[in-house]
Each structure stands twice: as structure tokens, then as C-alpha cells.
C-alpha positions as CSV (number, residue, x, y, z in Angstrom):
1,M,-12.6,18.1,18.5
2,E,-11.3,21.0,17.6
3,R,-12.3,24.3,20.6
4,R,-12.9,28.0,19.5
5,G,-10.4,29.5,18.7
6,E,-7.5,26.9,18.6
7,V,-5.2,26.1,15.2
8,D,-4.4,22.9,13.5
9,L,-0.7,23.4,13.2
10,L,-0.6,20.4,10.8
11,A,-3.3,22.4,8.1
12,I,-0.5,25.5,9.1
13,F,2.7,23.7,7.3
14,V,1.1,21.3,5.2
15,P,-0.5,21.8,2.0
16,M,-4.0,20.5,1.8
17,S,-3.2,18.3,-0.8
18,E,-0.5,16.6,0.7
19,I,-3.3,15.6,3.8
20,R,-5.5,14.1,1.2
21,Q,-2.5,12.2,-0.3
22,E,-1.2,10.5,2.7
23,K,-5.3,10.0,4.0
24,L,-5.8,8.3,0.8
25,A,-2.4,6.2,1.0
26,S,-3.7,5.1,4.5
27,L,-6.9,4.2,3.4
28,L,-5.6,2.1,0.5
29,K,-2.9,0.2,2.6
30,R,-5.7,-0.4,5.2
31,E,-7.7,-1.6,2.8
32,L,-5.2,-4.0,0.6
33,A,-3.7,-5.2,3.9
34,V,-7.5,-7.1,4.3
35,L,-7.7,-7.9,0.9
36,F,-4.4,-9.3,0.7
37,Q,-5.2,-11.5,4.3
38,R,-9.1,-12.5,2.7
39,E,-7.9,-13.2,-0.9
40,S,-4.8,-14.6,-0.1
41,H,-5.7,-18.7,-0.9
42,T,-7.6,-17.5,-3.9
43,F,-5.9,-15.4,-6.0
44,F,-2.1,-15.5,-4.6
45,G,-1.5,-19.2,-3.7
46,G,-2.0,-18.7,-0.5
47,R,1.2,-16.1,-0.1
48,F,2.1,-14.2,2.8
49,I,1.4,-10.7,1.5
50,T,1.8,-7.8,3.7
51,V,1.4,-4.1,1.9
52,T,4.6,-2.4,3.5
53,T,3.6,1.2,2.3
54,V,1.3,3.2,-0.3
55,R,2.1,6.3,-2.1
56,V,0.3,8.5,-4.0
57,T,0.6,11.0,-6.6
58,S,-0.3,14.9,-6.2
59,D,-3.1,14.4,-8.7
60,F,-4.7,10.9,-7.2
61,S,-4.2,9.4,-10.1
62,V,-1.5,6.4,-9.8
63,A,-1.0,4.8,-6.1
64,R,2.6,3.0,-5.9
65,V,2.0,-0.3,-3.4
66,Y,4.9,-2.2,-1.9
67,L,4.8,-5.1,-1.1
68,S,6.9,-7.4,1.2
69,I,6.3,-11.1,0.1
70,M,7.5,-13.6,3.1
71,V,8.6,-17.4,2.5
72,S,8.2,-17.4,-1.2
73,D,11.5,-18.9,-3.0
74,D,10.6,-16.5,-6.1
75,K,9.8,-13.1,-4.8
76,E,9.3,-11.8,-8.6
77,K,7.5,-14.5,-9.9
78,D,4.8,-13.7,-6.6
79,L,5.5,-10.2,-7.2
80,K,4.1,-11.0,-11.4
81,M,1.2,-12.9,-10.2
82,V,-0.1,-9.6,-8.2
83,R,0.5,-7.7,-10.8
84,E,-1.6,-10.1,-13.0
85,Q,-4.5,-9.5,-10.5
86,D,-4.5,-5.9,-10.7
87,W,-7.7,-5.6,-12.2
88,M,-9.3,-7.9,-9.3
89,I,-7.5,-6.0,-7.1
90,R,-8.5,-2.7,-8.1
91,K,-12.4,-4.3,-8.8
92,R,-12.4,-5.3,-5.1
93,L,-10.8,-2.1,-3.8
94,A,-13.3,0.5,-6.0
95,E,-16.0,-2.5,-4.1
96,T,-14.7,-1.2,-0.6
97,A,-12.6,2.0,-1.1
98,G,-15.0,3.4,-3.6
99,K,-17.2,5.4,-1.5
100,H,-14.5,7.7,-0.7
101,L,-13.2,8.3,-3.6
102,R,-14.3,9.9,-7.3
103,K,-12.2,8.1,-9.4
104,M,-10.0,4.3,-7.8
105,P,-5.8,5.1,-8.6
106,E,-4.1,2.7,-11.0
107,L,-2.0,0.3,-8.8
108,H,1.5,0.3,-9.4
109,F,3.2,-2.6,-7.8
110,Y,6.6,-3.0,-6.3
111,L,8.2,-5.2,-3.7
112,D,9.7,-3.6,-0.3
113,D,13.4,-5.4,0.2
114,S,13.9,-3.3,3.1
115,L,13.8,-5.9,5.2
116,D,16.0,-8.3,3.1
117,Y,18.2,-5.1,2.9
118,Y,18.3,-5.2,6.5
119,E,18.5,-8.7,7.1
120,E,21.8,-8.4,4.7
121,I,23.5,-5.8,6.9
122,D,22.9,-7.8,10.2
123,R,24.4,-10.1,8.6
124,R,27.2,-9.0,7.4
125,L,27.9,-7.1,11.4
126,K,27.5,-10.2,12.4
127,E,30.4,-11.4,10.7
């Protein structure tokens, strides 16, 4: 709660559109994480999928969702399975998070390979 005379420093240095982008990205990340947890067995073959990052474009029309797929032999195949369920994911998101949005952004899914990259570096350092 702001007191009279206090200034929000974040609002001074960060444009309002960026704050809205971050809030929307955070909302989508939270809702997608719940969706992947609840619907894993039904739509994704029981895969353990986590949402690592969500980035929203400045016009709020596209959300880039970075996923980490654990214990998988073929992550590209699993990513393709997620992309094929795009319509269902977007529909479920609209049901839960839609009340906070004018329009549900289009979802683009990508693999987040930062954990694999970290493990490769760690392995090489141990050699």
C-alpha cells in the first residue's frame, strides 16, 4: 500500500507497458504450470513438463513459452505433442486467466535447454 507522498520507483524507470508485460507473463507462467501439472496424464502422456520462462510481446499478441521436459528420451517429440495440443492449452488458459485479459495471446512453445547446457558444462569441468 502506498502512503501519501511516496513514489513508486519502478514506475519511474520502467515504462508501464513493460510492467504489464511482466505481469501477464507471470500470470501465464503460473496458470500454465498448474495446467501442465493437472493435465499431464490426460494430454501429455504423463510427461513431467515445467514452465521455465514466459515472454510476452509488446503488443500482447504472442507469448513465447519455454518448457523444460524432464525424464524424456525424445524432447523434440514431446514438444511436438505439446504444440499439437496448443488449442486445448489456450482454451483452458482462457477459462482460468481470461478474465484478466482482453484477448488471449497466441502461444509459441520452445524447449528450454539451459539445464542441459548447465549439465554439459558441469560434466566438462569435472573431466
